[in-house]
C-alpha positions, 0 to 999 in steps of 0.5 A, a space after each residue: 499499499 502506498 503512503 498517501 501524498 500530503 501537503 502542508 497547510 499553513 495557519 499562522 507564524 509565531 516566534 519559536 518557543 521552548 516548548 515545541 508542542 502546538 495547542 493540544 488536541 487542536 485539529 485543522 481544515 482536514 481534521 488533521 492534528 495541528 503542529 509546529 514547523 520551526 526554523 530561523 527562530 520562528 514557528 509555523 502553525 501547520 497541518 498535513 492535508 492530503 493532496 488527493 483532497 487539497 491539490 490545486 484542481 480539487 481545492 479550486 472545486 472546494 472553493 466554489 462549494 460554499 458549505 465546504 468553504 464555510 466549514 474550512 474557513 471556520 476551522 482555519 480561523 479557529 486554529 489561528 485563534 487558539 494559537 494566538 492564545 499561546 503568544 502573538 501570531 501572524 495569521 496567514 491567508 486561507 489556503 496557503 499551502 506548501 509542498 512539504 515542511 522543508 519548503 515551509 522552513 525555507 520560507 521562514 528563513 527567507 521571510 525571517 526579517 519581515 516576520 520578526 519585524 511584524 511580530 514586534 510591531 503587533 506585540 502587545 496589540 490586538 485587532 478590534 473591528 467596528 462597523 457603523 450602520 445608519 438608517 438613511 431616513 434619519 439623515 435626510 434634509 428637512 422636508 421642503 414645503 415648497 415642492 414643485 411649482 403648481 404651474 409645472 406640467 406633470 412631466 416637469 413636476 415628476 422630473 423635479 421630484 426625482 431630482 429632489 429625491 436624488 439630491 436628498 439621498 446624496 445629502 443624506 449619504 454625505 451627512 452619514 459619511 461625515 458622522 462616520 468620519 467623526 467616529 473613526 477619528 475618535 477611535 483612531 486616536 486610541 489605536 496604533 494603526 487602522 485599516 479601512 475595509 469596503 462595506 459588506 454586501 447587505 444581502 450577505 451581511 443581513 443588515 438594513 440601511 447603509 454601512 458607513 464604517 467597516 474598519 479595523 483598529 490595532 489597539 494596545 492591550 493597555 488601552 482595550 478598556 478605554 477603546 471599548 468604552 469609547 465605542 459605547 460612548 460614541 454610540 450614545 453620542 450619535 443615536 442615529 448611528 448603530 455601532 457594532 464592536 467585534 473582537 478581540 482578534 489576532 491582527 488579521 488586518 495588520 500583517 502581510 502573509 507570504 504569497 501562496 505556493 500552489 500544491 501539486 
């Protein structure tokens, strides 16, 4: 019987530790035991996955299978979260796969300076996410009592109403955006770094209205309480804005992973 061909799936990079064991009992995207591959004073959190199921063509098919993708993504991020409990980590992109452990050690050696600098930069800091939602109607201009002139033809009156509606929507969006910028400025003052993300698709994220803020903040751990209290305070200060705080997270938005090497 031939031995099953395996590839190495990467989850995160951390500093090498005296104890080389990975978080006990932790499994990854293929229900494989998670372990560490060490090199250059660093440790990669990895798992061995079967090429029969994680080779390039098979993986491409998996990535179009939403139930599989959701399960695998949850497993990937679960491993990163558990690893972060043992020390600062650099999360790696989902589906970062190397041919074998030797290639992983080579990558750690080649990227040692980058990884070491990044670990130092995010040390003692944690990522928090803040989203802001608004009801557009709360930011519409005051009703205009004048309206279209009574002497206008029906067609002209219709066009004037449509233009007024468009202008009102633009004004509401501008007002909401300005409020979001005020919130971001206040939170950014408490963070070491910030990262802006595009608004999520309302159909996928299941929210109503407009998402006017979708940012991540790298917050020093000694300012966590101050930061979370600021989010609460800003929500009370701006009742027309619904703020959503998430975290703490590993620093997903503030680390640059290596390019993916395709398994074959």
